[in-house]
LOPALO-897815 format. One record per residue (C-alpha): z, x, y; residue in three letters; residue number from 1. Coordinates in steps of 0.5 Angstrom, whole numbers, plus 2048, in hexadecimal, padded with zeros to 3 digits. Layout:
N
    Z    X    Y  residu  num
    Z    X    Y     Ala  NUM
...
END
This chain:
677
    Z    X    Y  residu  num
  862  A77  8DD     Unk    1
  862  A7D  8D8     Unk    2
  869  A7F  8D5     Unk    3
  86B  A86  8D8     Unk    4
  86E  A89  8D2     Unk    5
  866  A89  8CF     Unk    6
  863  A8C  8D5     Unk    7
  861  A93  8D5     Unk    8
  85F  A96  8DC     Unk    9
  85C  A9D  8DB     Unk   10
  856  AA1  8DE     Unk   11
  852  AA6  8DB     Unk   12
  852  AAD  8DF     Unk   13
  84E  AB3  8DE     Unk   14
  84A  AB9  8E1     Unk   15
  843  AB7  8E2     Unk   16
  83E  AB7  8DC     Unk   17
  844  AB6  8D7     Unk   18
  841  AB0  8D5     Unk   19
  846  AAB  8D8     Unk   20
  840  AA6  8DA     Unk   21
  83D  AA6  8D3     Unk   22
  844  AA5  8D0     Unk   23
  845  A9F  8D5     Unk   24
  83E  A9C  8D3     Unk   25
  840  A9C  8CB     Unk   26
  847  A99  8CC     Unk   27
  844  A93  8D0     Unk   28
  83F  A92  8CA     Unk   29
  844  A93  8C4     Unk   30
  848  A8E  8C8     Unk   31
  843  A89  8C8     Unk   32
  843  A89  8D0     Unk   33
  83B  A8C  8D0     Unk   34
  836  A8A  8CB     Unk   35
  832  A91  8CC     Unk   36
  835  A98  8CE     Unk   37
  833  A9B  8D4     Unk   38
  831  AA2  8D5     Unk   39
  832  AA7  8DA     Unk   40
  82B  AAA  8D9     Unk   41
  827  AA3  8D9     Unk   42
  82B  AA1  8E0     Unk   43
  82D  A9B  8DD     Unk   44
  835  A9B  8DC     Unk   45
  839  A96  8DE     Unk   46
  83F  A9A  8E1     Unk   47
  83A  A9E  8E5     Unk   48
  837  A98  8E9     Unk   49
  836  A9B  8EF     Unk   50
  82E  A9D  8F0     Unk   51
  831  AA4  8F3     Unk   52
  835  AA5  8EC     Unk   53
  82F  AA3  8E8     Unk   54
  82A  AA8  8EB     Unk   55
  82F  AAE  8EB     Unk   56
  832  AAC  8E4     Unk   57
  839  AAD  8E7     Unk   58
  83F  AA8  8E9     Unk   59
  840  AA8  8F0     Unk   60
  845  AA2  8F1     Unk   61
  84A  A9F  8EC     Unk   62
  848  A99  8E8     Unk   63
  84D  A94  8E6     Unk   64
  84C  A90  8E0     Unk   65
  850  A8C  8DA     Unk   66
  84F  A8B  8D3     Unk   67
  852  A89  8CD     Unk   68
  855  A8D  8C7     Unk   69
  859  A8B  8C1     Unk   70
  85C  A85  8C5     Unk   71
  85E  A89  8CB     Unk   72
  85A  A89  8D2     Unk   73
  858  A90  8D4     Unk   74
  857  A91  8DC     Unk   75
  853  A97  8DC     Unk   76
  851  A9B  8E2     Unk   77
  84B  AA0  8E1     Unk   78
  84C  AA6  8E6     Unk   79
  848  AAB  8E9     Unk   80
  848  AB2  8E6     Unk   81
  845  AB6  8EC     Unk   82
  84A  AB9  8F1     Unk   83
  846  AB6  8F7     Unk   84
  849  AAF  8F5     Unk   85
  850  AB1  8F3     Unk   86
  853  AAC  8F8     Unk   87
  850  AA7  8F3     Unk   88
  854  AAA  8ED     Unk   89
  85A  AAA  8F2     Unk   90
  85A  AA3  8F4     Unk   91
  859  AA1  8EC     Unk   92
  85E  AA5  8EA     Unk   93
  863  AA2  8EF     Unk   94
  863  A9B  8EC     Unk   95
  861  A9D  8E4     Unk   96
  867  A9D  8DF     Unk   97
  863  AA2  8DA     Unk   98
  85D  AA6  8DA     Unk   99
  858  AA9  8D5     Unk  100
  856  AB0  8D6     Unk  101
  84F  AB2  8D4     Unk  102
  84D  AB9  8D2     Unk  103
  846  ABC  8D0     Unk  104
  847  AC0  8C9     Unk  105
  844  AC6  8CB     Unk  106
  846  AC7  8D2     Unk  107
  84E  AC5  8D1     Unk  108
  852  AC4  8D7     Unk  109
  84E  AC5  8DE     Unk  110
  850  AC5  8E5     Unk  111
  850  ABE  8E6     Unk  112
  853  ABC  8E0     Unk  113
  859  AC0  8E2     Unk  114
  859  ABC  8E9     Unk  115
  858  AB5  8E6     Unk  116
  85E  AB7  8E1     Unk  117
  862  AB9  8E7     Unk  118
  861  AB3  8EB     Unk  119
  863  AAF  8E4     Unk  120
  869  AB3  8E4     Unk  121
  86B  AB2  8EB     Unk  122
  86B  AAB  8EA     Unk  123
  86F  AAB  8E3     Unk  124
  869  AA8  8DF     Unk  125
  869  AA9  8D8     Unk  126
  863  AAC  8D5     Unk  127
  85F  AAC  8CF     Unk  128
  859  AB2  8CE     Unk  129
  852  AB1  8CB     Unk  130
  84E  AB7  8C9     Unk  131
  847  AB4  8CA     Unk  132
  840  AB7  8C8     Unk  133
  843  ABA  8C1     Unk  134
  83B  AB9  8BF     Unk  135
  839  ABF  8C4     Unk  136
  837  AC6  8C2     Unk  137
  83D  ACA  8C3     Unk  138
  842  AC5  8C3     Unk  139
  849  AC7  8C1     Unk  140
  84F  AC2  8C0     Unk  141
  855  AC7  8BF     Unk  142
  852  ACB  8C5     Unk  143
  852  AC5  8CA     Unk  144
  859  AC3  8C7     Unk  145
  85C  ACA  8C9     Unk  146
  859  AC9  8D0     Unk  147
  85D  AC3  8D1     Unk  148
  863  AC6  8CF     Unk  149
  862  ACC  8D3     Unk  150
  860  AC8  8D9     Unk  151
  862  AC1  8D9     Unk  152
  867  ABF  8D4     Unk  153
  86B  AC4  8D0     Unk  154
  86D  ABE  8CB     Unk  155
  865  ABC  8CA     Unk  156
  865  ABB  8C2     Unk  157
  85F  AB9  8BE     Unk  158
  85F  AB2  8BB     Unk  159
  858  AB3  8B8     Unk  160
  854  AB8  8B5     Unk  161
  84C  AB8  8B6     Unk  162
  849  AB9  8AF     Unk  163
  843  ABE  8B1     Unk  164
  841  AC0  8B8     Unk  165
  83A  AC0  8BB     Unk  166
  834  ABD  8B7     Unk  167
  839  ABD  8B1     Unk  168
  83E  AB8  8B4     Unk  169
  83F  AB3  8AF     Unk  170
  846  AAF  8B1     Unk  171
  84D  AB0  8B3     Unk  172
  853  AB1  8AF     Unk  173
  859  AAD  8B1     Unk  174
  85F  AB1  8B0     Unk  175
  864  AAB  8B1     Unk  176
  862  AA7  8AB     Unk  177
  85E  AAC  8A7     Unk  178
  857  AAA  8A6     Unk  179
  850  AAB  8A8     Unk  180
  84C  AA7  8AD     Unk  181
  845  AA6  8AD     Unk  182
  840  AA3  8B1     Unk  183
  83A  A9F  8AF     Unk  184
  834  AA1  8B3     Unk  185
  830  A9B  8B2     Unk  186
  835  A96  8B5     Unk  187
  835  A9A  8BB     Unk  188
  83C  A9D  8B9     Unk  189
  83F  A96  8B8     Unk  190
  841  A96  8B1     Unk  191
  846  A9C  8AF     Unk  192
  848  A9E  8A8     Unk  193
  84F  AA0  8A6     Unk  194
  84F  AA5  8A0     Unk  195
  853  AAA  89D     Unk  196
  854  AB1  8A0     Unk  197
  84F  AB5  89C     Unk  198
  852  ABA  898     Unk  199
  84F  AC0  89C     Unk  200
  853  ABD  8A2     Unk  201
  859  ABC  89F     Unk  202
  85D  AC2  8A0     Unk  203
  85A  AC2  8A8     Unk  204
  85C  ABB  8A9     Unk  205
  863  ABC  8A6     Unk  206
  865  AC2  8AA     Unk  207
  862  ABF  8B0     Unk  208
  867  AB9  8AF     Unk  209
  86D  ABD  8AD     Unk  210
  86C  AC0  8B4     Unk  211
  86B  AB9  8B7     Unk  212
  871  AB6  8B4     Unk  213
  875  ABC  8B6     Unk  214
  873  ABB  8BD     Unk  215
  875  AB4  8BD     Unk  216
  87C  AB5  8B9     Unk  217
  87D  ABA  8BF     Unk  218
  87C  AB5  8C4     Unk  219
  881  AB0  8C0     Unk  220
  888  AB1  8BE     Unk  221
  888  AAB  8B9     Unk  222
  881  AAD  8B6     Unk  223
  883  AB4  8B5     Unk  224
  889  AB2  8B0     Unk  225
  883  AAF  8AC     Unk  226
  87E  AB5  8AD     Unk  227
  884  ABA  8AA     Unk  228
  886  AB5  8A4     Unk  229
  87F  AB3  8A2     Unk  230
  87B  AB8  8A4     Unk  231
  876  AB3  8A7     Unk  232
  875  AAD  8AB     Unk  233
  872  AA6  8A9     Unk  234
  86C  AA4  8AD     Unk  235
  870  A9E  8B1     Unk  236
  876  AA3  8B3     Unk  237
  871  AA8  8B5     Unk  238
  86D  AA3  8B9     Unk  239
  874  AA1  8BD     Unk  240
  876  AA8  8BE     Unk  241
  86F  AAA  8C1     Unk  242
  870  AA3  8C6     Unk  243
  877  AA5  8C8     Unk  244
  875  AAD  8C9     Unk  245
  86E  AAB  8CD     Unk  246
  872  AA6  8D1     Unk  247
  877  AAB  8D3     Unk  248
  872  AB0  8D4     Unk  249
  874  AB5  8CF     Unk  250
  86E  AB5  8CB     Unk  251
  867  AB4  8CC     Unk  252
  863  AB1  8C6     Unk  253
  85C  AB4  8C5     Unk  254
  856  AB0  8C2     Unk  255
  84F  AB2  8C1     Unk  256
  848  AB0  8C0     Unk  257
  841  AB0  8C3     Unk  258
  840  AAA  8C7     Unk  259
  838  AAB  8C8     Unk  260
  838  AAA  8C0     Unk  261
  83C  AA4  8C0     Unk  262
  842  AA8  8BD     Unk  263
  849  AA8  8BE     Unk  264
  84A  AA2  8C3     Unk  265
  84D  A9D  8BF     Unk  266
  853  AA1  8BD     Unk  267
  854  AA3  8C5     Unk  268
  855  A9C  8C6     Unk  269
  85A  A9B  8C1     Unk  270
  85E  AA1  8C4     Unk  271
  85E  A9D  8CB     Unk  272
  861  A97  8C8     Unk  273
  866  A9B  8C4     Unk  274
  868  AA1  8C8     Unk  275
  867  A9F  8CF     Unk  276
  86C  A9A  8D3     Unk  277
  86B  A93  8D5     Unk  278
  86E  A91  8DC     Unk  279
  874  A8F  8DA     Unk  280
  876  A96  8D7     Unk  281
  876  A99  8DE     Unk  282
  87C  A9A  8E2     Unk  283
  87C  A95  8E8     Unk  284
  877  A97  8EE     Unk  285
  87B  A9A  8F4     Unk  286
  879  A99  8FB     Unk  287
  87C  A99  902     Unk  288
  87F  A94  906     Unk  289
  87A  A92  90C     Unk  290
  880  A95  910     Unk  291
  87F  A9C  90D     Unk  292
  885  A9B  908     Unk  293
  885  A9D  901     Unk  294
  887  A9B  8FB     Unk  295
  883  A95  8FA     Unk  296
  87F  A93  8F3     Unk  297
  87B  A8E  8F0     Unk  298
  87C  A8C  8E8     Unk  299
  876  A8A  8E4     Unk  300
  878  A83  8E4     Unk  301
  874  A7D  8E5     Unk  302
  879  A79  8E8     Unk  303
  87B  A7F  8ED     Unk  304
  878  A7F  8F4     Unk  305
  871  A81  8F4     Unk  306
  86F  A88  8F6     Unk  307
  868  A8B  8F6     Unk  308
  865  A92  8F8     Unk  309
  85E  A92  8FB     Unk  310
  85B  A98  8F8     Unk  311
  854  A97  8F9     Unk  312
  84F  A94  8FE     Unk  313
  848  A93  8FC     Unk  314
  842  A91  900     Unk  315
  83C  A8D  8FD     Unk  316
  837  A88  8FF     Unk  317
  83C  A82  8FE     Unk  318
  841  A86  903     Unk  319
  847  A8A  902     Unk  320
  84C  A89  8FC     Unk  321
  853  A8C  8FC     Unk  322
  855  A8E  8F5     Unk  323
  85D  A8D  8F4     Unk  324
  862  A8F  8EE     Unk  325
  867  A89  8EE     Unk  326
  86E  A8D  8EC     Unk  327
  872  A87  8EC     Unk  328
  872  A7F  8EC     Unk  329
  86C  A7A  8EB     Unk  330
  866  A79  8F0     Unk  331
  862  A73  8F0     Unk  332
  85B  A71  8F3     Unk  333
  85D  A6F  8FA     Unk  334
  864  A72  8FB     Unk  335
  866  A76  901     Unk  336
  869  A7C  901     Unk  337
  86C  A81  907     Unk  338
  868  A87  909     Unk  339
  86F  A8B  90A     Unk  340
  86C  A90  90E     Unk  341
  869  A8B  913     Unk  342
  86E  A85  912     Unk  343
  869  A80  912     Unk  344
  867  A7B  90C     Unk  345
  861  A7C  908     Unk  346
  85E  A77  903     Unk  347
  85B  A79  8FD     Unk  348
  855  A75  8FB     Unk  349
  851  A76  8F6     Unk  350
  854  A7A  8F1     Unk  351
  84F  A7F  8ED     Unk  352
  84F  A82  8E7     Unk  353
  84A  A88  8E8     Unk  354
  846  A8B  8E2     Unk  355
  843  A91  8E6     Unk  356
  83E  A8D  8EC     Unk  357
  83F  A86  8E8     Unk  358
  844  A81  8EA     Unk  359
  848  A7C  8E6     Unk  360
  84C  A77  8EA     Unk  361
  853  A76  8E7     Unk  362
  859  A71  8E9     Unk  363
  85F  A76  8E8     Unk  364
  862  A7D  8E7     Unk  365
  868  A7F  8E5     Unk  366
  86C  A86  8E5     Unk  367
  867  A8B  8E3     Unk  368
  861  A87  8E5     Unk  369
  85B  A8B  8E8     Unk  370
  857  A87  8ED     Unk  371
  852  A86  8F3     Unk  372
  853  A82  8F9     Unk  373
  84D  A81  8FE     Unk  374
  84E  A80  906     Unk  375
  855  A84  907     Unk  376
  852  A87  90D     Unk  377
  859  A8A  910     Unk  378
  85A  A8D  909     Unk  379
  859  A95  908     Unk  380
  85A  A99  902     Unk  381
  862  A9A  901     Unk  382
  864  A94  904     Unk  383
  869  A90  900     Unk  384
  869  A88  900     Unk  385
  870  A84  8FE     Unk  386
  873  A7E  8FE     Unk  387
  875  A7B  904     Unk  388
  87D  A7D  906     Unk  389
  87D  A83  901     Unk  390
  879  A88  904     Unk  391
  878  A8F  902     Unk  392
  873  A95  902     Unk  393
  871  A98  8FC     Unk  394
  86F  AA0  8FC     Unk  395
  867  AA1  8FE     Unk  396
  862  AA5  8FB     Unk  397
  862  AAC  8FE     Unk  398
  85B  AAE  8FF     Unk  399
  858  AB5  900     Unk  400
  856  AB7  907     Unk  401
  84F  AB8  909     Unk  402
  84C  ABF  909     Unk  403
  845  ABE  90B     Unk  404
  842  ABA  911     Unk  405
  83B  AB9  913     Unk  406
  838  AB6  919     Unk  407
  835  AAF  918     Unk  408
  830  AAB  91D     Unk  409
  82B  AA5  91C     Unk  410
  824  AA6  91C     Unk  411
  823  AA0  921     Unk  412
  828  AA1  927     Unk  413
  829  A99  927     Unk  414
  82C  A9A  920     Unk  415
  832  A9D  923     Unk  416
  837  A97  923     Unk  417
  834  A95  91C     Unk  418
  836  A9D  919     Unk  419
  83D  A9C  91C     Unk  420
  83E  A96  918     Unk  421
  83B  A99  912     Unk  422
  83F  A9F  913     Unk  423
  846  A9B  914     Unk  424
  844  A97  90D     Unk  425
  843  A9E  909     Unk  426
  84A  AA1  90C     Unk  427
  84D  A9A  90A     Unk  428
  84B  A9B  903     Unk  429
  84C  AA2  902     Unk  430
  852  AA5  906     Unk  431
  850  AAC  904     Unk  432
  84A  AAB  909     Unk  433
  84C  AAC  911     Unk  434
  848  AAB  917     Unk  435
  849  AAF  91D     Unk  436
  845  AB0  924     Unk  437
  842  AB6  926     Unk  438
  845  AB7  92D     Unk  439
  83F  ABB  92F     Unk  440
  83A  AB7  92D     Unk  441
  83D  AB0  92C     Unk  442
  83A  AB0  925     Unk  443
  83D  AAE  91F     Unk  444
  840  AB2  91A     Unk  445
  841  AB0  913     Unk  446
  846  AB4  90F     Unk  447
  847  AB4  907     Unk  448
  849  AB8  901     Unk  449
  843  ABC  900     Unk  450
  83B  ABC  901     Unk  451
  83A  AB7  8FB     Unk  452
  83F  AB2  8FE     Unk  453
  83C  AB2  905     Unk  454
  835  AB2  902     Unk  455
  836  AAC  8FE     Unk  456
  839  AA9  904     Unk  457
  833  AAA  908     Unk  458
  82F  AA7  903     Unk  459
  833  AA1  902     Unk  460
  832  AA0  90A     Unk  461
  82B  AA0  909     Unk  462
  82B  A9B  902     Unk  463
  831  A97  903     Unk  464
  831  A96  90A     Unk  465
  829  A97  90B     Unk  466
  82A  A9C  911     Unk  467
  825  AA2  912     Unk  468
  82A  AA8  914     Unk  469
  829  AAF  916     Unk  470
  82F  AB3  913     Unk  471
  830  ABA  915     Unk  472
  832  AC0  911     Unk  473
  839  AC1  90D     Unk  474
  83E  AC4  912     Unk  475
  845  AC6  90F     Unk  476
  84B  AC1  912     Unk  477
  850  AC6  916     Unk  478
  857  AC4  917     Unk  479
  85D  AC8  91B     Unk  480
  864  AC9  91A     Unk  481
  869  ACD  91D     Unk  482
  86C  AD4  91A     Unk  483
  873  AD3  91E     Unk  484
  877  ACE  922     Unk  485
  876  ACC  929     Unk  486
  878  AC7  92E     Unk  487
  874  AC3  933     Unk  488
  874  ABE  938     Unk  489
  86E  AB8  938     Unk  490
  86D  AB4  93E     Unk  491
  868  AAE  93F     Unk  492
  867  AA9  945     Unk  493
  864  AA2  942     Unk  494
  860  A9F  948     Unk  495
  861  A97  94A     Unk  496
  864  A93  94F     Unk  497
  86B  A96  94D     Unk  498
  869  A9D  94B     Unk  499
  86D  AA0  945     Unk  500
  870  AA7  944     Unk  501
  871  AA9  93D     Unk  502
  875  AB0  93C     Unk  503
  876  AB3  935     Unk  504
  87A  AB9  933     Unk  505
  878  ABC  92C     Unk  506
  879  AC1  927     Unk  507
  874  AC4  923     Unk  508
  876  AC7  91C     Unk  509
  871  ACA  916     Unk  510
  872  AC6  910     Unk  511
  86F  AC7  909     Unk  512
  86D  ABF  908     Unk  513
  866  ABE  90B     Unk  514
  866  AB8  90F     Unk  515
  86A  AB8  915     Unk  516
  871  AB5  915     Unk  517
  875  AB2  91B     Unk  518
  87C  AB3  91B     Unk  519
  881  AB0  921     Unk  520
  887  AB3  924     Unk  521
  88E  AAF  922     Unk  522
  88E  AAC  929     Unk  523
  887  AAB  92C     Unk  524
  887  AA5  931     Unk  525
  882  AA0  931     Unk  526
  880  AA0  92A     Unk  527
  880  A99  926     Unk  528
  881  A9A  91F     Unk  529
  87A  A97  91E     Unk  530
  877  A9C  923     Unk  531
  87A  AA1  91F     Unk  532
  877  A9F  918     Unk  533
  870  A9F  91C     Unk  534
  871  AA6  91E     Unk  535
  873  AA8  918     Unk  536
  86D  AA6  914     Unk  537
  868  AAC  914     Unk  538
  862  AA7  915     Unk  539
  865  AA5  91C     Unk  540
  865  AAD  91E     Unk  541
  85F  AAF  91A     Unk  542
  85B  AB0  920     Unk  543
  85F  AB5  923     Unk  544
  85C  ABC  924     Unk  545
  85E  AC3  926     Unk  546
  85C  AC7  92C     Unk  547
  855  AC8  929     Unk  548
  854  AC1  928     Unk  549
  854  AC1  920     Unk  550
  859  ABC  91C     Unk  551
  860  ABE  91C     Unk  552
  863  AC0  915     Unk  553
  869  AC3  911     Unk  554
  86D  AC2  918     Unk  555
  873  ABE  919     Unk  556
  874  ABB  920     Unk  557
  87B  AB9  922     Unk  558
  87C  AB5  928     Unk  559
  882  AB7  92C     Unk  560
  881  AB2  932     Unk  561
  87D  AAC  934     Unk  562
  87D  AA9  93B     Unk  563
  879  AA4  93F     Unk  564
  879  AA2  946     Unk  565
  87A  A9D  947     Unk  566
  87E  A9C  941     Unk  567
  87B  A97  93C     Unk  568
  87B  A96  935     Unk  569
  876  A9C  932     Unk  570
  870  A9B  92E     Unk  571
  86C  AA0  92A     Unk  572
  866  AA0  92D     Unk  573
  869  AA2  934     Unk  574
  86D  AA7  930     Unk  575
  867  AAB  92D     Unk  576
  864  AAD  933     Unk  577
  86A  AB1  935     Unk  578
  86B  AB3  92E     Unk  579
  865  AB7  92E     Unk  580
  866  ABA  935     Unk  581
  86D  ABC  932     Unk  582
  86A  ABF  92C     Unk  583
  864  AC3  930     Unk  584
  86A  AC6  934     Unk  585
  86F  AC7  92E     Unk  586
  869  ACB  92A     Unk  587
  867  ACF  92F     Unk  588
  867  AD6  92C     Unk  589
  869  AD4  926     Unk  590
  864  AD0  923     Unk  591
  85E  AD2  91E     Unk  592
  858  ACF  91B     Unk  593
  858  ACE  913     Unk  594
  852  ACD  90F     Unk  595
  851  ACA  908     Unk  596
  852  ACF  902     Unk  597
  84F  ACD  8FB     Unk  598
  850  AD0  8F4     Unk  599
  849  AD1  8F1     Unk  600
  848  AD2  8E9     Unk  601
  842  AD4  8E7     Unk  602
  83F  AD4  8DF     Unk  603
  83A  AD9  8DF     Unk  604
  836  ADD  8D9     Unk  605
  838  AE4  8D9     Unk  606
  831  AE6  8DB     Unk  607
  832  AE3  8E2     Unk  608
  83A  AE5  8E3     Unk  609
  838  AEB  8E8     Unk  610
  834  AE7  8EC     Unk  611
  839  AE1  8ED     Unk  612
  83F  AE6  8EE     Unk  613
  83A  AEA  8F3     Unk  614
  839  AE3  8F7     Unk  615
  840  AE1  8F7     Unk  616
  842  AE8  8FA     Unk  617
  83D  AE7  8FF     Unk  618
  840  AE0  901     Unk  619
  847  AE4  902     Unk  620
  849  AE0  8FC     Unk  621
  850  AE2  8F8     Unk  622
  84E  AE3  8F1     Unk  623
  854  AE1  8ED     Unk  624
  852  AE1  8E6     Unk  625
  84C  AE3  8E1     Unk  626
  84D  AE0  8DA     Unk  627
  848  AE1  8D4     Unk  628
  846  ADC  8CF     Unk  629
  840  ADB  8CA     Unk  630
  83C  ADF  8CE     Unk  631
  83E  ADC  8D5     Unk  632
  842  ADE  8DA     Unk  633
  847  ADA  8DE     Unk  634
  848  ADC  8E6     Unk  635
  84D  AD9  8EA     Unk  636
  84D  ADB  8F1     Unk  637
  850  AD8  8F8     Unk  638
  84C  AD8  8FE     Unk  639
  84B  AD4  905     Unk  640
  847  ACE  904     Unk  641
  843  AD0  90A     Unk  642
  840  AD6  906     Unk  643
  83F  AD2  900     Unk  644
  83A  ACD  903     Unk  645
  834  ACB  8FF     Unk  646
  837  ACF  8F9     Unk  647
  833  ACB  8F4     Unk  648
  82C  ACE  8F6     Unk  649
  82F  AD5  8F6     Unk  650
  832  AD5  8F0     Unk  651
  82C  AD1  8ED     Unk  652
  827  AD7  8EF     Unk  653
  82C  ADD  8ED     Unk  654
  82D  ADA  8E6     Unk  655
  826  AD7  8E5     Unk  656
  82A  AD0  8E4     Unk  657
  82E  AD2  8DF     Unk  658
  835  AD2  8E2     Unk  659
  83A  ACD  8E4     Unk  660
  83F  ACC  8E9     Unk  661
  844  AC8  8EC     Unk  662
  848  AC8  8F3     Unk  663
  84F  AC6  8F4     Unk  664
  853  AC5  8FA     Unk  665
  858  ACB  8FA     Unk  666
  85B  ACA  901     Unk  667
  85A  ACC  908     Unk  668
  85A  AD3  90B     Unk  669
  859  AD6  912     Unk  670
  852  AD7  914     Unk  671
  850  ADF  913     Unk  672
  84B  AE1  918     Unk  673
  847  ADC  91D     Unk  674
  849  AD5  91C     Unk  675
  844  AD1  919     Unk  676
  83F  ACD  91D     Unk  677
END
């Protein structure tokens, strides 16, 4: 079992095509875990192991691995960069202690860079930044750092400088311990020479190091005295200051290189060890008691009661795997923990260390351990497993709401049951997918975060589950809300030998939070504490809809009265029908239908700007900004997602394939005009 002080749990996060999978492949190679470097272009990467990933050349699922470096254990998660797979980034960042943010040296900060960095900040995850692709034509390190300061972190500070750029990239200038690092191409970058800074670069290095020392001293009062009195900082003092400032979030150290040319990766690994935290350096993880009370915590102590969060469920040919992050205690093969949500014991056997899709059996894990266990059928993403007698519920990952849906049916009528089972497995594995049923046709609707998300899910049904399916055209996922408060009384009669009549009086109020929230008046008879908790869980009421039949969102449901005739202890299943009836009555005249809105960012050559702007205006987009740089224009606009369907085909035609664009969720807005089908 590894010493927690020597563990670094980190993820690699980026915008799509920033080169993070190439960085990961080099890391595995230099750490000695792999004996060859996989290439995205060749479809033979270790971390992108799914056939869909290798064929498309993108990361779709977060892959977990582990590797040694300088006597430490690095547990590494390579995450997707495409916005459709944001849920994979969210669940990785929920359990990680640090992150490496990879940027393209030409593009700098891009929309998904901002999104993933924002998720890291939400979870208080310290970051390093790596400016990759310094060998590309147009690479500009200073511009990339400036974009980091402006859009990600004002404390972004260079700890390295590139020597040259584009085809002239020769090495990396280290500012902490002033020297020039050169990589040996015949050794595939394994061998590094450290030499004195060339005379021609000394002034630039001195100026950049002074800025680095000043930033570090500003973040550390004790160091400021040394800086003011001596005018410089020793490499050891600077490293210690950078560690402190990185862990506190005051600084974002920025490194550089070109992973495809095997340049700059080993210093990045050194920075991970030097400046990102071990599990022991984190505050105790916070949670709630199963009775809903707060103030519960677990320290990263091997002798403490065990507490683990299930952050991912994966399905493969060998069956389901549940990925766990252990926050406290020690878990050994065969131990039993309690499923805190269900109150039942689950046995952990066997325990696997994962290397992408490969498994390695292990006997035990301590605090900070990231591992997988098969056979936990009742465990879903976000569940907490604890030692018996001392239960708590850890914060669950929060996933985006689906914005698109597609009808899906088997080509062979006899496969409907098999399709239902396969869809259930997909949804268990990916909580950002949802299965709905079309009330008019009875067909299933698969809802997800974008066209690519749903396309990949459909291909997986055919490839992984060997099902022939028909998938309809994408449709936007509409929701309903209320724009004013309203009360309603809901009634339902449940048949049986002793018919049960349920009555609920409730009030609806608009709220900013997206998921519906249930609250209770101070004295509502007939509600046990367990029933209150069950109803307060957004997943328990996710099926509630507005008068038009769309899922209810941005609404607070306040239960004022509940009565059952004849009187008996209430169950959530009995109440949901009455709740729906009450919502329909309360929302009459005050409900409206909302549709997803996205922000689109288009990078387009100047010659095609007029065509792109004209097309966006035809789609009733609101133009937010038009920037100019290097002969290109960047257009930011906001539009209803329904008006940007198949936009990739349109933009390719308008610009002869010379434009690039990104879509990112921008909330919900009332449907203007006819409600989309």
